[in-house]
N, C-alpha and C positions, 0 to 999 in steps of 0.2 A: 504494500500500500504506500502511495506517495504522500509526501507532506509538502506539496508543491507551493501552496500559498504561503505557508510559513517560511519556506526556503526562499521565496521571492523577496522577502523583506531584506534579506542579506545579499541575494545574488540576482534578483530579477526586477520586474516592473515596480515592485513596492519599495525599492530602496529609498529610505527617507531622505537621504542627501541628494536624491535626484528629483525630488518633488518641488513643484513651483508653489511656494508659500507666499508669494507677493500679495495674493488675495486668499483669505481663508473661507470665503463665502461658499465655495464648492464643497469643501470638507463638511461644513455645517449642513448643507443641503443633503448630502449623502447620508450622514449620520441620522438626521431627523427623519428622513424617509424610511431608513432601515429600522429605526427604533419605533416606528409607528405600529409595528406588530410585535407580538410576543410569541416566538416559535414554541410549539409543543412537540413537534416531531422533527426528525433529521431533514426531511424534505422541505419543511417550512423554514428550517434554519438555513438550508442551502439557498432558498429563495432570498432570504435576508442578506446572505453573503453576496449573492448576485447583484443585489441593489447597491451594496457597499462598493462593489468592484465595477460599477457601471463604466468607469473611465479607463478600465484596464482590460482591453479586448482579449489578450492572450489568456489571462487567468479566467476571465468570464467564460470563454469558449471551453477551456479545460474543465471548469466546474460544471458546466451544463452536461458534459459527457459522463460525469460521475453518477453511478447508480446509487439510489438511496430508497429508503422506505418511508411511506407516509402513514404507516399504521403503528409503528413502534414509538412509544413515548420516550422523549429525551431522558437520558440518564446523566446526572451531573458527575463531574470528575470526583474520584474518591478523596483526593487531597487538594487542598488549596492553601494559599498564603495571602497575607495582606499586601496588595500591590499598590503603588503610588496612585494618587488621585489625578485626574485629568485637569489641565489648567488652560487648555486652548483647543481650538477646533482640530488642528492636526493631531494632538494627543488623544482627543476623543475618537478620532477616526482610527488611529492605530490600535487603541485599546479595544474598540468594537470589532475590528477585523481579527485581531489575534484571539480575543475571547471566543468569538463565534467559530473561527476555524479550528481552534483547539478542541472545542466541544464537538464539532462536526467530525473531526478525525477520530476522536474517542468513540463516538456512537457508531460511526461507519465500521470501525474495526470490530467492535462488539457484535454488530449485525452480521458481518461477514464470517466471524469465527464460529457462528452457530453450526455451520456445516463442516467444520474442520475436525480432524481426529487428533488424539492426544500424542500419538507416537511420532508423527512426522510434521503435520501441518501447524499445530499449535506451537511447538518449540521453534520451528523454522520461521514462521511468519511473525511471531512475537519478538524473537531475537532480532529479526531484520528491522522491524520498525523501531525497536529500542535503540539499535545501533544508529539508525538514521537520526533519531532525536538527540542522542548523545553527541554525534558529530556536529550537528547544527548548533547545539548548545556551546560546544567548544569553539566553534567558529564565531559565534556571537560574542563570547567573552573576549576572544582575540580582537575583534573589531572594537569593542568597548575600550580595551586596554590601549589599542593603537591610537584611539582618539583622545585618550587621557581621561576617560569617564570612570572614576573610581569610587564615586559616592552614589547614594540613592538619589534619584532625580527629585527636584522640588519645583515650585512654581517658577523659579528663575532659570531652571535648566533648559537646555536646548531640547526641542521635541525629538531630535535624533537620539539624544541620550535617553529620553523617555522610551522611545520605541524599541531600542535595543535592550534596555533593561527589562522592559515589559515582556519582550520576546524571550529573553533568557529564562526568566522565572516561570513563564507560562509553559515553556518546554519542559522544565523540571517537574512541574505539576503533572503534566501529561505523561511523562516518562514513568513516574512512580505510580500513577493511577493504573496505567496499563500493566505494569509489572505486578502490581498487587493482585489484580484479577487472575492472572495466569501463573502466579509464582510456583504453584505446585507442579507445573509442567515444564519449568525451565531448568536447564542444567546448572545455572548459577544465578543467584539473586544478590543484588548489591544493596548496601545500606546507604542512607542519605549522607552519612559521614564519609564513607569510602567514595561515593560518587563525587563529592566536592574535592576531597584531597587527592584521590588516585586518578579519577577520570577527567576532572576539570582543572586540576592543578591549583585549586584555591585553598587558602587556609580555612580550617574548620571554624574559625572565628567569624567567617562571613556567612555561615549557614543561616538561612532563614527557615525556621522550623514550621512544619505544616500546622494548620489549625486542625481541630477535631475532624476526622474523616467521617464520611457517611458510611452506611452499611455496605459491606462488600457484596455485590450481587452474586448469587449462586451461579457458577460457571459449569455447565454440563456439556459434555461432548457427545456428538451423535454416534450411536452404535447400531442404528436400525439398518436393516438389510433390504428395505423395500426397493431401493433404486436398482438393484440387480435381481430382484424377485427371489432372493433366498428366503427360506422360511424364517419368520421372526415372530416372537410373542413377548408379552410383558413379564413373563417369568412367574406367573401365579402358581402357588403350591398349597394354597390354604383350603378352607372349608367353603365349598360353593354355596351351600344353603345360607351360611352366615353372610356371604358376600351379597347374595340376592336380597336378603333382609336389610343389609346396610344401605344398598342402593335405594330400596323402597323408602326407608326412613329419611334419607337425605332428599329424595324427591318430594316426599310429603311435607317435610318440615322446613326444608331450606331451598326448595325449588331448584334442585341440582340440574335437572334437564328440562328443556322445552319439549314437553311430551307431545306437542302437535307435530314435532319434527322427528324426535328421537324417543322411542319407547325404552323404558328401563331394561327390558330384556335385550334390546340391541346393544346397549352399553355393557351389559353383563357378558354377552357373547364376544364382544371385542376384547374385553379384559381377560377372558379365559381361553380364547381360541389358541390353537397350537401354531397358527400361521395367520397373521393379520392380513395377508394378501389373498386369503381364500375367497374373499368377497369384498365389496365396497361398503364402507361404513360412513355414517355421518352422525356425529355426536354434537348436537347443538345444546349448549348449556342454557339454563333458564335463570341462573343466579349471576351475580357480579363476578367479574374475572378474578378479583382478589380472593373471593371465597373459594372459587374453583382451585386457585393456586394452593390455598391451604389444604384443601381436600386432597389434591394431588400429592402434596408433601406427606400427608398421612398415609395415603395408599402405597407410597414407596416402601414402607416397612414390610408390606406383603407382596408387592410387585417391584422387585429390584430394578427392572428395566423401564418402569413407568417414570422416566425422567423428563424434564422440560424439553430437552433436545429431541427425545423420541416422540413426545407428544406433538411437537411442531413438525418433525420430519415426516410423520405418517400422513399428514394432511387430512385427518379424519375429525379433528376437533375444531369447533367454531364458537365464538362468543354468542351471547344472546342476541346480538345485532347481526349475526351472520358473518363476522370477520374471522378469517382463519387464525387459530391460536398458534403463535410461534413461541419459541423458547424465550426470546427477549421480552415478549409481552408478559409472560409469567414472572420472569426475573424482575422486571420493572414493577409489577404489582407487589411483589414481595418486599422490595426495598423502598418504593415510593408510596404505596397505599396498603399497608398491612391491615388485616382485619382486626377488629377490636378484641380486647382480652375476653370480654363476655362471649362473643361469638366463637372465639377459639375454644373456650371451655365447653360450649354446647356441642361443637363438632367433635371434640375430643371425647366427650361423654358417649356420643353415638358410636364411635369407634371402639371404645372400651366395652360397651354393652354387646358389640358384635365382633369381639376379638377373634380373628381368623387364624 
């Protein structure tokens, strides 16, 4: 995955020292237009970036060719630090571009990784993007040092100083957010201290520690065999009578299924079949997605292969609005919209009473 827009701040169209700042009106117009909307999906964020980059045709064309999803809710970076405040139109512009692109890269990477496997794709692709982020951070620091920018920018600082400093620390936030999500699949994980001292060549006294991180999204890797028609099932080995009863209870009390579309028996057959490719299924839930996510978590204790990745990959599950349920949608629900404690306790009670 490329980090072309971030890289262009140092090497391409967005070099701050190449910008015409004789009039700041255009920067103000771009930022105001872009900030008129608040993106909730990566596709909407991409449109916001396109607005910001209206005067940069090469980047705009490249961005338009980037695939993205308009159904997955944006996930925030796991780590953040306090960055300097904007003091002019150019600084507002660079802060907006860097912030939006950092978030877009993070969400695009998370979206693409849903279909990767743990042994080859995850380690390779994650190491690749982390190396790209590290190299660009090193180059940004070199540029800051060459220009004599050694302090934190303030209102009197050049907007070039601001843009480079903002880029450096945004890259660090992105690096550690991605590393955290995939750390169990990486051959080596670095600490913030080692990253500063060993990779960036900076004294540890310059470390800006992260603020409290958000919940780490559950990262599950696809193992389903539907793509090549190999037999696959969710691994159920429990009591079928208890499972039938549990599904009935969840449908009656929590509207688990939209029974006009999916009968409880159809859901039961999908969960217990020896091969999910033996027929076509459609499981449309009747409850909110975050409730289904909690139920899916509970089912995993009896169905070891009933993971977010496999739920998304089989293409048999749909929200109550008919939207296909993907792994990222379930992960987002878990981290951004968890069910209440009371509702969890009710669901847990149903599972306990029908222990399979």
